[in-house]
N, CA, C and O of each residue as an XYZ file, in Angstrom:
968
protein
N      70.125     71.835     80.030
C      71.032     72.041     81.163
C      70.633     71.147     82.334
O      69.460     71.075     82.701
N      71.620     70.470     82.914
C      71.387     69.625     84.073
C      71.186     70.485     85.322
O      71.509     71.673     85.329
N      70.645     69.865     86.382
C      70.581     70.560     87.680
C      71.866     70.357     88.467
O      72.015     70.898     89.562
N      72.805     69.575     87.913
C      74.009     69.165     88.634
C      75.261     69.501     87.840
O      75.368     69.185     86.655
N      76.209     70.149     88.517
C      77.472     70.534     87.886
C      78.630     69.865     88.621
O      78.748     69.978     89.841
N      79.479     69.172     87.873
C      80.684     68.554     88.413
C      81.879     69.445     88.069
O      82.149     69.702     86.896
N      82.587     69.910     89.092
C      83.757     70.761     88.895
C      85.019     69.903     89.015
O      85.208     69.204     90.010
N      85.871     69.961     88.002
C      87.129     69.212     88.012
C      88.279     70.180     87.754
O      88.431     70.653     86.627
N      89.095     70.487     88.764
C      90.292     71.300     88.539
C      91.385     70.441     87.882
O      91.528     69.263     88.209
N      92.141     71.024     86.973
C      93.190     70.254     86.304
C      94.493     71.027     86.218
O      94.522     72.251     86.093
N      95.565     70.257     86.290
C      96.902     70.744     85.956
C      97.687     69.531     85.449
O      97.987     68.608     86.206
N      98.011     69.553     84.165
C      98.729     68.441     83.526
C      97.999     67.106     83.703
O      98.515     66.178     84.326
N      96.808     67.031     83.151
C      96.001     65.809     83.228
C      95.648     65.281     81.830
O      94.558     64.744     81.632
N      96.551     65.427     80.870
C      96.236     65.010     79.501
C      95.974     63.501     79.401
O      95.233     63.057     78.524
N      96.590     62.705     80.312
C      96.387     61.255     80.247
C      94.984     60.856     80.688
O      94.470     59.814     80.281
N      94.367     61.690     81.524
C      93.098     61.308     82.151
C      91.885     62.082     81.660
O      90.769     61.568     81.724
N      92.074     63.304     81.170
C      90.943     64.228     81.044
C      89.867     63.748     80.077
O      88.679     63.843     80.383
N      90.262     63.238     78.922
C      89.233     62.787     77.973
C      88.476     61.583     78.524
O      87.259     61.488     78.368
N      89.188     60.670     79.165
C      88.532     59.474     79.702
C      87.549     59.825     80.812
O      86.457     59.260     80.881
N      87.939     60.764     81.686
C      87.038     61.109     82.790
C      85.810     61.854     82.269
O      84.705     61.640     82.767
N      85.987     62.716     81.285
C      84.857     63.436     80.696
C      83.874     62.459     80.061
O      82.668     62.540     80.297
N      84.386     61.548     79.264
C      83.497     60.582     78.595
C      82.800     59.670     79.595
O      81.647     59.287     79.396
N      83.499     59.325     80.667
C      82.882     58.460     81.677
C      81.726     59.176     82.381
O      80.664     58.587     82.581
N      81.927     60.435     82.755
C      80.850     61.183     83.419
C      79.642     61.317     82.497
O      78.501     61.182     82.938
N      79.894     61.579     81.223
C      78.792     61.762     80.281
C      78.121     60.447     79.892
O      77.069     60.458     79.254
N      78.717     59.313     80.269
C      78.107     58.011     79.969
C      77.181     57.526     81.082
O      76.514     56.502     80.933
N      77.138     58.258     82.199
C      76.345     57.823     83.345
C      74.844     57.915     83.051
O      74.418     58.594     82.117
N      74.061     57.219     83.868
C      72.609     57.194     83.673
C      71.908     58.448     84.168
O      70.697     58.588     83.996
N      72.654     59.362     84.779
C      72.114     60.662     85.163
C      72.894     61.724     84.409
O      74.098     61.579     84.196
N      72.219     62.789     84.005
C      72.861     63.829     83.208
C      73.547     64.838     84.122
O      72.897     65.512     84.921
N      74.854     64.931     83.994
C      75.653     65.924     84.713
C      76.286     66.867     83.704
O      76.675     66.452     82.613
N      76.387     68.147     84.074
C      77.249     69.068     83.336
C      78.632     69.043     83.970
O      78.784     68.714     85.147
N      79.636     69.394     83.179
C      81.017     69.388     83.654
C      81.655     70.754     83.462
O      81.510     71.372     82.407
N      82.361     71.224     84.482
C      83.168     72.435     84.384
C      84.613     72.065     84.688
O      84.938     71.685     85.812
N      85.473     72.176     83.693
C      86.899     71.941     83.875
C      87.563     73.293     84.145
O      87.389     74.244     83.382
N      88.326     73.366     85.240
C      89.063     74.592     85.557
C      90.543     74.265     85.432
O      91.118     73.598     86.292
N      91.150     74.738     84.355
C      92.538     74.386     84.071
C      93.471     75.543     84.418
O      93.278     76.676     83.976
N      94.477     75.233     85.213
C      95.427     76.257     85.678
C      96.663     76.312     84.781
O      97.790     76.108     85.234
N      96.428     76.592     83.504
C      97.533     76.808     82.582
C      98.394     75.581     82.349
O      99.618     75.695     82.273
N      97.784     74.411     82.234
C      98.547     73.175     82.025
C      99.412     73.271     80.779
O      98.887     73.504     79.690
N     100.737     73.095     80.907
C     101.591     73.149     79.726
C     101.519     71.892     78.865
O     102.076     71.864     77.768
N     100.835     70.842     79.354
C     100.795     69.583     78.594
C      99.646     69.516     77.597
O      99.486     68.507     76.910
N      98.833     70.589     77.505
C      97.757     70.604     76.519
C      96.422     70.081     77.013
O      95.546     69.767     76.207
N      96.250     69.982     78.333
C      94.973     69.519     78.884
C      93.805     70.350     78.364
O      92.790     69.794     77.945
N      93.936     71.670     78.386
C      92.835     72.552     77.958
C      92.490     72.352     76.493
O      91.322     72.451     76.115
N      93.478     72.074     75.667
C      93.224     71.874     74.234
C      92.381     70.618     74.006
O      91.530     70.584     73.116
N      92.624     69.588     74.817
C      91.807     68.371     74.723
C      90.358     68.692     75.091
O      89.426     68.231     74.432
N      90.177     69.486     76.149
C      88.818     69.864     76.574
C      88.131     70.670     75.480
O      86.954     70.446     75.196
N      88.843     71.599     74.866
C      88.254     72.415     73.796
C      87.797     71.550     72.622
O      86.751     71.802     72.023
N      88.579     70.542     72.305
C      88.186     69.632     71.219
C      86.902     68.889     71.590
O      86.014     68.720     70.754
N      86.808     68.451     72.834
C      85.620     67.714     73.276
C      84.395     68.610     73.406
O      83.265     68.127     73.333
N      84.606     69.914     73.598
C      83.468     70.842     73.655
C      82.698     70.863     72.343
O      81.500     71.145     72.337
N      83.356     70.574     71.249
C      82.662     70.499     69.957
C      81.693     69.328     69.937
O      80.669     69.370     69.256
N      82.020     68.287     70.684
C      81.178     67.093     70.766
C      80.086     67.237     71.824
O      78.989     66.698     71.673
N      80.397     67.971     72.900
C      79.454     68.148     74.015
C      79.270     69.643     74.284
O      79.651     70.122     75.352
N      78.696     70.385     73.339
C      78.695     71.855     73.434
C      77.888     72.422     74.593
O      78.205     73.506     75.082
N      76.858     71.723     75.044
C      76.001     72.266     76.087
C      76.299     71.704     77.474
O      75.812     72.228     78.476
N      77.099     70.637     77.533
C      77.380     69.971     78.800
C      78.779     70.250     79.333
O      78.999     70.233     80.545
N      79.719     70.504     78.440
C      81.119     70.618     78.834
C      81.577     72.071     78.776
O      81.480     72.728     77.739
N      82.076     72.555     79.901
C      82.497     73.952     80.014
C      83.953     74.007     80.484
O      84.430     73.112     81.182
N      84.641     75.066     80.090
C      86.058     75.217     80.416
C      86.340     76.632     80.893
O      85.958     77.607     80.246
N      87.006     76.730     82.022
C      87.535     77.997     82.508
C      89.051     77.854     82.602
O      89.549     76.948     83.271
N      89.780     78.735     81.941
C      91.239     78.683     81.965
C      91.794     79.803     82.832
O      91.365     80.953     82.738
N      92.761     79.446     83.683
C      93.404     80.432     84.544
C      94.889     80.495     84.184
O      95.421     79.598     83.532
N      95.535     81.553     84.614
C      96.877     81.871     84.108
C      97.969     80.957     84.654
O      99.017     80.821     84.023
N      97.756     80.327     85.807
C      98.807     79.500     86.379
C      98.286     78.725     87.566
O      97.085     78.739     87.839
N      99.175     78.046     88.278
C      98.776     77.235     89.426
C      98.424     78.145     90.600
O      99.305     78.655     91.291
N      97.138     78.337     90.811
C      96.656     79.265     91.839
C      96.103     78.546     93.063
O      95.649     79.186     94.011
N      96.140     77.214     93.044
C      95.712     76.466     94.221
C      94.352     75.815     94.045
O      93.458     76.344     93.384
N      94.228     74.645     94.663
C      92.998     73.860     94.560
C      91.788     74.627     95.087
O      90.728     74.642     94.462
N      91.962     75.267     96.254
C      90.839     75.976     96.867
C      90.316     77.099     96.001
O      89.104     77.252     95.855
N      91.218     77.897     95.417
C      90.760     79.006     94.578
C      90.103     78.494     93.302
O      89.198     79.138     92.771
N      90.552     77.337     92.804
C      89.907     76.747     91.624
C      88.462     76.374     91.937
O      87.554     76.672     91.161
N      88.256     75.721     93.081
C      86.887     75.339     93.434
C      86.011     76.555     93.711
O      84.847     76.581     93.310
N      86.552     77.561     94.390
C      85.755     78.759     94.653
C      85.380     79.449     93.338
O      84.261     79.938     93.185
N      86.322     79.484     92.394
C      86.014     80.005     91.053
C      84.848     79.214     90.453
O      83.924     79.793     89.882
N      84.901     77.905     90.588
C      83.830     77.061     90.064
C      82.513     77.246     90.788
O      81.454     77.249     90.160
N      82.566     77.403     92.114
C      81.334     77.632     92.880
C      80.649     78.920     92.413
O      79.438     78.947     92.194
N      81.436     79.977     92.265
C      80.863     81.251     91.820
C      80.284     81.132     90.414
O      79.239     81.711     90.115
N      80.964     80.381     89.556
C      80.466     80.127     88.196
C      79.123     79.409     88.269
O      78.189     79.769     87.553
N      79.021     78.409     89.119
C      77.788     77.624     89.252
C      76.645     78.464     89.797
O      75.507     78.335     89.344
N      76.944     79.335     90.779
C      75.897     80.132     91.413
C      75.327     81.193     90.479
O      74.222     81.685     90.707
N      76.066     81.553     89.434
C      75.544     82.482     88.433
C      74.568     81.793     87.488
O      73.919     82.436     86.663
N      74.479     80.487     87.623
C      73.581     79.695     86.792
C      72.602     78.948     87.694
O      72.603     79.176     88.903
N      71.783     78.080     87.157
C      70.668     77.529     87.932
C      70.972     76.177     88.573
O      70.045     75.458     88.945
N      72.230     75.818     88.708
C      72.566     74.501     89.265
C      72.125     74.392     90.725
O      72.299     75.321     91.514
N      71.549     73.235     91.066
C      71.085     72.979     92.423
C      72.041     72.093     93.209
O      72.036     72.097     94.440
N      72.863     71.332     92.487
C      73.829     70.431     93.111
C      75.183     70.657     92.456
O      75.300     70.640     91.231
N      76.208     70.868     93.282
C      77.537     71.184     92.761
C      78.539     70.208     93.386
O      78.599     70.050     94.606
N      79.313     69.566     92.529
C      80.215     68.494     92.938
C      81.669     68.912     92.798
O      82.025     69.705     91.926
N      82.507     68.356     93.682
C      83.959     68.401     93.527
C      84.434     66.991     93.176
O      84.016     66.016     93.798
N      85.307     66.893     92.179
C      85.849     65.582     91.821
C      87.221     65.739     91.184
O      87.476     66.719     90.484
N      88.111     64.769     91.426
C      89.435     64.768     90.811
C      89.363     64.226     89.387
O      88.428     63.514     89.020
N      90.369     64.581     88.599
C      90.415     64.168     87.192
C      91.040     62.798     86.997
O      90.966     62.245     85.899
N      91.656     62.232     88.032
C      92.566     61.100     87.841
C      91.962     59.719     88.119
O      92.691     58.730     88.203
N      90.625     59.647     88.262
C      89.902     58.403     88.526
C      90.135     57.861     89.935
O      89.748     56.728     90.223
N      90.760     58.642     90.821
C      90.794     58.221     92.218
C      89.379     58.254     92.799
O      89.065     57.521     93.737
N      88.542     59.105     92.234
C      87.110     59.120     92.548
C      86.372     58.429     91.403
O      86.524     58.816     90.244
N      85.587     57.429     91.715
C      84.831     56.696     90.706
C      83.641     57.538     90.246
O      82.769     57.853     91.055
N      83.586     57.912     88.956
C      82.468     58.748     88.500
C      81.090     58.159     88.804
O      80.128     58.909     88.968
N      80.979     56.831     88.880
C      79.683     56.215     89.194
C      79.162     56.668     90.553
O      77.952     56.704     90.777
N      80.082     57.015     91.467
C      79.662     57.448     92.799
C      79.041     58.842     92.805
O      78.457     59.251     93.809
N      79.160     59.574     91.701
C      78.455     60.863     91.595
C      76.964     60.668     91.815
O      76.310     61.495     92.450
N      76.431     59.576     91.290
C      74.997     59.313     91.413
C      74.626     59.082     92.879
O      73.580     59.544     93.334
N      75.477     58.369     93.615
C      75.200     58.104     95.026
C      75.285     59.383     95.864
O      74.490     59.578     96.784
N      76.244     60.250     95.549
C      76.343     61.525     96.266
C      75.133     62.400     95.965
O      74.590     63.052     96.857
N      74.715     62.408     94.704
C      73.526     63.179     94.309
C      72.298     62.677     95.065
O      71.513     63.472     95.581
N      72.135     61.354     95.128
C      70.977     60.778     95.830
C      70.989     61.151     97.309
O      69.937     61.406     97.895
N      72.177     61.185     97.914
C      72.268     61.551     99.331
C      71.758     62.969     99.558
O      71.070     63.231    100.545
N      72.092     63.888     98.646
C      71.629     65.276     98.791
C      70.145     65.405     98.465
O      69.439     66.180     99.110
N      69.670     64.668     97.490
C      68.237     64.675     97.183
C      67.440     64.173     98.391
O      66.323     64.627     98.640
N      68.024     63.237     99.134
C      67.332     62.616    100.268
C      67.596     63.299    101.606
O      67.300     62.732    102.658
N      68.154     64.525    101.578
C      68.213     65.298    102.813
C      69.563     65.838    103.227
O      69.628     66.719    104.085
N      70.645     65.341    102.646
C      71.957     65.885    102.998
C      72.145     67.259    102.352
O      71.721     67.475    101.217
N      72.768     68.168    103.061
C      73.153     69.450    102.470
C      74.540     69.354    101.835
O      74.832     70.022    100.843
N      75.384     68.514    102.426
C      76.710     68.238    101.896
C      76.949     66.742    102.023
O      76.932     66.204    103.130
N      77.170     66.065    100.902
C      77.467     64.630    100.900
C      78.942     64.445    100.576
O      79.445     64.984     99.590
N      79.628     63.679    101.413
C      81.065     63.462    101.277
C      81.319     62.018    100.869
O      80.829     61.090    101.511
N      82.090     61.830     99.795
C      82.546     60.498     99.437
C      83.663     60.106    100.389
O      84.779     60.614    100.275
N      83.381     59.215    101.322
C      84.263     58.962    102.457
C      85.034     57.658    102.313
O      84.460     56.602    102.048
N      86.361     57.756    102.496
C      87.237     56.578    102.457
C      87.233     55.816    103.771
O      87.636     54.653    103.808
N      86.781     56.451    104.858
C      87.016     55.885    106.189
C      85.756     55.659    107.009
O      85.849     55.257    108.168
N      84.592     55.902    106.446
C      83.378     55.759    107.250
C      83.059     54.283    107.492
O      82.368     53.955    108.456
N      83.553     53.387    106.628
C      83.403     51.939    106.838
C      84.775     51.290    106.678
O      85.073     50.705    105.637
N      85.606     51.395    107.709
C      86.959     50.880    107.617
C      87.832     51.803    106.786
O      87.576     53.004    106.705
N      88.869     51.236    106.165
C      89.778     52.001    105.303
C      89.633     51.462    103.883
O      90.057     50.344    103.591
N      89.033     52.259    103.005
C      88.752     51.823    101.640
C      89.621     52.582    100.655
O      89.151     53.480     99.957
N      90.890     52.214    100.605
C      91.866     52.871     99.740
C      92.624     51.798     98.971
O      93.075     50.812     99.553
N      92.764     51.992     97.662
C      93.449     51.032     96.796
C      94.685     51.699     96.183
O      94.621     52.840     95.726
N      95.796     50.981     96.180
C      97.040     51.380     95.493
C      97.846     52.467     96.205
O      98.845     52.939     95.661
N      97.440     52.868     97.394
C      98.243     53.840     98.140
C      99.324     53.114     98.922
O      99.072     52.040     99.468
N     100.541     53.689     98.987
C     101.533     53.146     99.914
C     101.054     53.305    101.357
O     100.320     54.241    101.677
N     101.477     52.381    102.226
C     100.967     52.394    103.601
C     101.233     53.723    104.304
O     100.405     54.180    105.093
N     102.380     54.348    104.026
C     102.684     55.635    104.654
C     101.676     56.699    104.295
O     101.312     57.519    105.138
N     101.219     56.700    103.050
C     100.225     57.683    102.608
C      98.865     57.408    103.257
O      98.156     58.334    103.652
N      98.514     56.124    103.360
C      97.252     55.757    104.015
C      97.252     56.229    105.463
O      96.287     56.834    105.930
N      98.348     55.944    106.169
C      98.422     56.318    107.582
C      98.399     57.834    107.756
O      97.755     58.347    108.671
N      99.104     58.552    106.876
C      99.123     60.011    106.967
C      97.716     60.577    106.801
O      97.307     61.457    107.558
N      96.974     60.074    105.813
C      95.622     60.559    105.558
C      94.680     60.194    106.704
O      93.894     61.024    107.161
N      94.767     58.951    107.160
C      93.865     58.469    108.206
C      94.077     59.245    109.510
O      93.122     59.684    110.152
N      95.352     59.402    109.885
C      95.633     60.104    111.145
C      95.411     61.616    111.004
O      95.164     62.300    111.997
N      95.498     62.135    109.780
C      95.153     63.541    109.566
C      93.693     63.779    109.914
O      93.360     64.783    110.543
N      92.820     62.864    109.511
C      91.400     63.005    109.847
C      91.172     62.873    111.348
O      90.337     63.585    111.906
N      91.899     61.976    112.013
C      91.797     61.866    113.469
C      92.232     63.168    114.134
O      91.603     63.630    115.086
N      93.296     63.745    113.631
C      93.821     65.011    114.153
C      92.791     66.131    113.995
O      92.577     66.923    114.913
N      92.153     66.188    112.817
C      91.133     67.217    112.568
C      89.969     67.050    113.540
O      89.476     68.032    114.093
N      89.533     65.822    113.749
C      88.432     65.587    114.688
C      88.822     66.019    116.102
O      88.017     66.614    116.819
N      90.048     65.718    116.496
C      90.520     66.071    117.842
C      90.566     67.581    118.034
O      90.128     68.080    119.071
N      91.087     68.316    117.056
C      91.246     69.766    117.194
C      89.920     70.494    117.067
O      89.645     71.422    117.827
N      89.085     70.077    116.101
C      87.876     70.848    115.774
C      86.629     70.379    116.494
O      85.691     71.153    116.684
N      86.611     69.110    116.898
C      85.405     68.576    117.520
C      84.372     68.063    116.551
O      83.323     67.580    116.980
N      84.631     68.149    115.231
C      83.675     67.600    114.271
C      83.824     66.081    114.244
O      84.851     65.544    114.662
N      82.800     65.395    113.753
C      82.797     63.928    113.803
C      83.031     63.294    112.434
O      82.909     62.077    112.299
N      83.361     64.082    111.424
C      83.576     63.546    110.078
C      84.764     62.585    110.086
O      85.840     62.927    110.576
N      84.568     61.382    109.542
C      85.628     60.374    109.519
C      86.692     60.681    108.470
O      87.867     60.376    108.671
N      86.286     61.287    107.342
C      87.234     61.580    106.259
C      87.274     63.093    106.037
O      86.666     63.625    105.108
N      88.006     63.760    106.916
C      87.984     65.226    106.932
C      88.672     65.849    105.728
O      88.373     66.988    105.369
N      89.595     65.117    105.092
C      90.334     65.689    103.968
C      89.762     65.272    102.615
O      90.344     65.593    101.578
N      88.635     64.566    102.607
C      88.047     64.069    101.355
C      87.774     65.208    100.375
O      87.346     66.295    100.762
N      88.031     64.931     99.095
C      87.801     65.933     98.057
C      86.738     65.544     97.061
O      86.654     66.141     95.987
N      85.911     64.544     97.391
C      84.835     64.089     96.501
C      83.529     64.398     97.205
O      83.157     63.722     98.165
N      82.822     65.436     96.722
C      81.707     65.960     97.502
C      80.580     66.482     96.602
O      80.788     66.827     95.439
N      79.396     66.522     97.182
C      78.250     67.170     96.544
C      77.645     68.178     97.510
O      77.310     67.837     98.645
N      77.508     69.420     97.059
C      76.881     70.482     97.840
C      75.500     70.798     97.284
O      75.324     70.899     96.070
N      74.533     70.954     98.161
C      73.304     71.617     97.739
C      73.601     73.100     97.547
O      74.464     73.665     98.218
N      72.891     73.706     96.646
C      73.137     75.104     96.287
C      73.144     76.027     97.503
O      73.963     76.942     97.590
N      72.225     75.783     98.445
C      72.078     76.710     99.572
C      73.328     76.758    100.442
O      73.576     77.767    101.102
N      74.124     75.684    100.458
C      75.363     75.693    101.242
C      76.345     76.699    100.658
O      76.946     77.488    101.387
N      76.501     76.665     99.342
C      77.441     77.569     98.674
C      76.934     79.011     98.682
O      77.728     79.952     98.652
N      75.620     79.180     98.722
C      75.065     80.535     98.831
C      75.281     81.114    100.226
O      75.371     82.331    100.386
N      75.365     80.257    101.227
C      75.466     80.706    102.623
C      76.905     80.988    103.042
O      77.172     81.996    103.698
N      77.827     80.111    102.672
C      79.222     80.258    103.120
C      79.860     81.452    102.409
O      79.884     81.482    101.178
N      80.376     82.435    103.150
C      81.066     83.572    102.515
C      82.447     83.126    102.009
O      83.380     82.937    102.790
N      82.549     82.965    100.697
C      83.767     82.387    100.125
C      85.004     83.257    100.369
O      86.127     82.753    100.390
N      84.794     84.554    100.553
C      85.944     85.426    100.786
C      86.597     85.146    102.143
O      87.717     85.592    102.394
N      85.909     84.415    103.013
C      86.471     84.085    104.321
C      87.122     82.700    104.358
O      87.688     82.299    105.375
N      87.035     81.975    103.238
C      87.730     80.686    103.138
C      89.183     80.980    102.786
O      89.465     81.526    101.719
N      90.097     80.625    103.668
C      91.476     81.113    103.578
C      92.459     80.145    102.942
O      93.486     80.567    102.410
N      92.155     78.847    102.989
C      93.176     77.885    102.589
C      93.040     77.502    101.115
O      91.943     77.504    100.556
N      94.166     77.176    100.504
C      94.156     76.911     99.060
C      94.535     75.475     98.721
O      94.233     75.010     97.622
N      95.195     74.753     99.643
C      95.577     73.375     99.381
C      94.544     72.418     99.944
O      93.346     72.698     99.902
N      95.000     71.286    100.473
C      94.063     70.292    100.994
C      93.366     70.781    102.256
O      92.307     70.264    102.613
N      93.938     71.762    102.932
C      93.255     72.352    104.086
C      91.937     72.993    103.666
O      91.025     73.135    104.480
N      91.836     73.378    102.397
C      90.573     73.921    101.881
C      89.433     72.923    102.099
O      88.329     73.304    102.486
N      89.714     71.641    101.846
C      88.666     70.630    102.004
C      88.198     70.543    103.451
O      87.006     70.396    103.723
N      89.146     70.634    104.372
C      88.793     70.603    105.798
C      87.971     71.834    106.167
O      86.961     71.733    106.864
N      88.415     72.997    105.692
C      87.767     74.258    106.054
C      86.328     74.313    105.547
O      85.446     74.807    106.250
N      86.084     73.819    104.351
C      84.715     73.846    103.813
C      83.789     72.943    104.624
O      82.649     73.320    104.897
N      84.254     71.773    105.008
C      83.423     70.869    105.823
C      83.158     71.498    107.195
O      82.019     71.540    107.661
N      84.215     71.979    107.824
C      84.094     72.589    109.148
C      83.112     73.757    109.112
O      82.265     73.887    109.995
N      83.226     74.607    108.089
C      82.361     75.783    107.982
C      80.911     75.382    107.743
O      80.003     75.969    108.332
N      80.684     74.389    106.886
C      79.315     73.919    106.638
C      78.682     73.392    107.919
O      77.509     73.652    108.188
N      79.450     72.657    108.704
C      78.939     72.129    109.978
C      78.646     73.266    110.957
O      77.628     73.238    111.649
N      79.521     74.258    111.021
C      79.311     75.393    111.925
C      78.043     76.170    111.558
O      77.389     76.742    112.431
N      77.703     76.189    110.284
C      76.470     76.854    109.856
C      75.232     75.989    110.094
O      74.112     76.432    109.841
N      75.421     74.783    110.570
C      74.292     73.928    110.915
C      73.770     73.067    109.791
O      72.679     72.508    109.897
N      74.530     72.948    108.712
C      74.073     72.130    107.587
C      74.238     70.638    107.905
O      75.097     70.245    108.695
N      73.404     69.830    107.276
C      73.416     68.385    107.455
C      74.492     67.778    106.564
O      74.350     67.752    105.341
N      75.559     67.292    107.172
C      76.686     66.724    106.434
C      76.672     65.208    106.600
O      76.660     64.698    107.720
N      76.674     64.494    105.474
C      76.549     63.033    105.462
C      77.748     62.430    104.742
O      78.190     62.949    103.717
N      78.272     61.337    105.282
C      79.352     60.612    104.613
C      78.798     59.399    103.865
O      78.048     58.600    104.426
N      79.175     59.275    102.607
C      78.775     58.160    101.756
C      80.014     57.307    101.510
O      80.999     57.816    100.975
N      80.001     56.025    101.883
C      81.218     55.218    101.720
C      81.582     55.011    100.253
O      80.736     54.653     99.434
N      82.861     55.244     99.937
C      83.373     55.015     98.586
C      84.671     54.217     98.695
O      85.234     54.077     99.781
N      85.135     53.698     97.568
C      86.473     53.117     97.462
C      87.328     54.088     96.672
O      87.012     54.423     95.530
N      88.400     54.533     97.279
C      89.319     55.495     96.672
C      90.467     54.717     96.036
O      91.122     53.916     96.703
N      90.709     54.952     94.750
C      91.780     54.263     94.027
C      92.808     55.286     93.571
O      92.471     56.222     92.846
N      94.047     55.118     93.983
C      95.083     56.091     93.618
C      95.271     56.129     92.111
O      95.064     55.131     91.422
N      95.664     57.289     91.610
C      95.833     57.485     90.175
C      96.805     56.455     89.601
O      97.770     56.061     90.255
N      96.531     56.024     88.362
C      97.446     55.142     87.639
C      98.182     55.895     86.542
O      99.189     55.410     86.026
N      97.688     57.086     86.176
C      98.348     57.901     85.165
C      98.446     59.340     85.653
O      97.611     59.793     86.435
N      99.472     60.062     85.187
C      99.692     61.425     85.629
C     100.446     61.441     86.951
O     100.888     60.402     87.439
N     100.589     62.637     87.526
C     101.428     62.838     88.705
C     100.621     63.446     89.842
O      99.856     64.387     89.633
N     100.793     62.907     91.044
C     100.111     63.438     92.224
C     100.573     64.864     92.508
O     101.729     65.213     92.266
N      99.645     65.694     93.030
C      99.962     67.084     93.354
C     100.259     67.280     94.842
O     100.508     68.404     95.277
N     100.235     66.194     95.630
C     100.503     66.294     97.063
C     101.953     66.711     97.313
O     102.860     66.269     96.608
N     102.167     67.562     98.319
C     103.517     67.981     98.689
C     103.573     68.202    100.193
O     102.539     68.290    100.854
N     104.809     68.294    100.739
C     104.947     68.549    102.175
C     104.419     69.930    102.544
O     103.919     70.122    103.653
N     104.522     70.898    101.630
C     103.990     72.239    101.901
C     102.482     72.194    102.079
O     101.941     72.838    102.977
N     101.795     71.428    101.217
C     100.339     71.286    101.311
C      99.959     70.629    102.638
O      99.014     71.047    103.307
N     100.718     69.587    103.003
C     100.424     68.886    104.256
C     100.652     69.799    105.457
O      99.876     69.780    106.412
N     101.705     70.589    105.408
C     102.012     71.507    106.505
C     100.920     72.562    106.656
O     100.540     72.914    107.773
N     100.416     73.066    105.523
C      99.318     74.038    105.579
C      98.114     73.440    106.290
O      97.469     74.098    107.106
N      97.820     72.181    105.969
C      96.669     71.530    106.588
C      96.898     71.339    108.088
O      95.992     71.577    108.887
N      98.103     70.912    108.473
C      98.396     70.617    109.881
C      98.278     71.869    110.742
O      97.610     71.855    111.776
N      98.920     72.940    110.319
C      98.894     74.186    111.094
C      97.571     74.928    110.908
O      97.086     75.592    111.824
N      96.995     74.809    109.714
C      95.780     75.545    109.401
C      94.590     75.129    110.235
O      93.725     75.953    110.532
N      94.530     73.858    110.621
C      93.406     73.371    111.420
C      93.341     74.101    112.761
O      92.259     74.479    113.211
N      94.480     74.297    113.392
C      94.506     75.022    114.673
C      94.061     76.470    114.457
O      93.239     76.995    115.209
N      94.608     77.101    113.431
C      94.237     78.488    113.132
C      92.749     78.614    112.837
O      92.093     79.551    113.291
N      92.220     77.654    112.063
C      90.803     77.656    111.697
C      89.917     77.538    112.936
O      88.905     78.231    113.043
N      90.290     76.669    113.867
C      89.514     76.485    115.083
C      89.522     77.754    115.932
O      88.481     78.169    116.442
N      90.684     78.364    116.083
C      90.782     79.601    116.871
C      89.949     80.706    116.230
O      89.211     81.412    116.917
N      90.069     80.853    114.904
C      89.302     81.895    114.205
C      87.802     81.696    114.371
O      87.046     82.668    114.397
N      87.367     80.442    114.485
C      85.930     80.165    114.583
C      85.325     80.715    115.868
O      84.121     80.964    115.933
N      86.155     80.906    116.889
C      85.644     81.452    118.157
C      85.167     82.894    117.997
O      84.402     83.391    118.824
N      85.611     83.562    116.943
C      85.308     84.984    116.766
C      84.385     85.238    115.569
O      84.220     86.381    115.142
N      83.778     84.160    115.022
C      82.909     84.314    113.862
C      81.459     84.042    114.218
O      81.154     83.245    115.106
N      80.575     84.718    113.507
C      79.143     84.493    113.654
C      78.672     83.606    112.509
O      78.810     83.973    111.342
N      78.109     82.423    112.839
C      77.723     81.471    111.810
C      76.209     81.442    111.571
O      75.672     80.442    111.095
N      75.535     82.529    111.900
C      74.093     82.575    111.645
C      73.818     82.810    110.165
O      74.576     83.496    109.480
N      72.710     82.223    109.680
C      72.300     82.461    108.284
C      70.797     82.375    108.162
O      70.255     82.545    107.070
């Protein structure tokens, strides 16, 4: 068993799932993988089950009944990891927008003192490939908006490529994490900072998916926009001691 678990939520990722699994397992550091599939009708889970025969001790699968949201998938994975001895827990997309090779760099950042390492698109300019300009601007200004409302200094507030040290996930009360879409990513960073954890941004190049379908929607964006204000107000009434 590795000390590091990579959590990948999936919904209709049959084009990508086998390739991403094999790529992670080909790295020079040993990672375990937990796929959390939300009832994909395209057979994503069946592909994972077939690969479990090849990687019985490294590849794990949790199946859920339907699309329950990105945030709840990760929290399910965090709780799964905490029941085991993992010291480093990662979030990563299935679609190769996150380069699996960067898992090693995020791991090194946490080994060298970070409590939460973020794969950041914006810490050194704008490092995004294949996104339409409107999407780039929306993401970039969303992070500016989060910094303005919350006061945190993270350049890529909506990033979903991260490594947590175990103690961060043990400290944050997951039942108080309210958001399920991309606002979940903002809320976890904000909460970790409020608890006093050392959050570090590691520059990455983000490449938009070439296969499968994006899960972004206006509803998800709206949750993030309004949720940031609500999250900031709620923080005035919370105790972040640990």
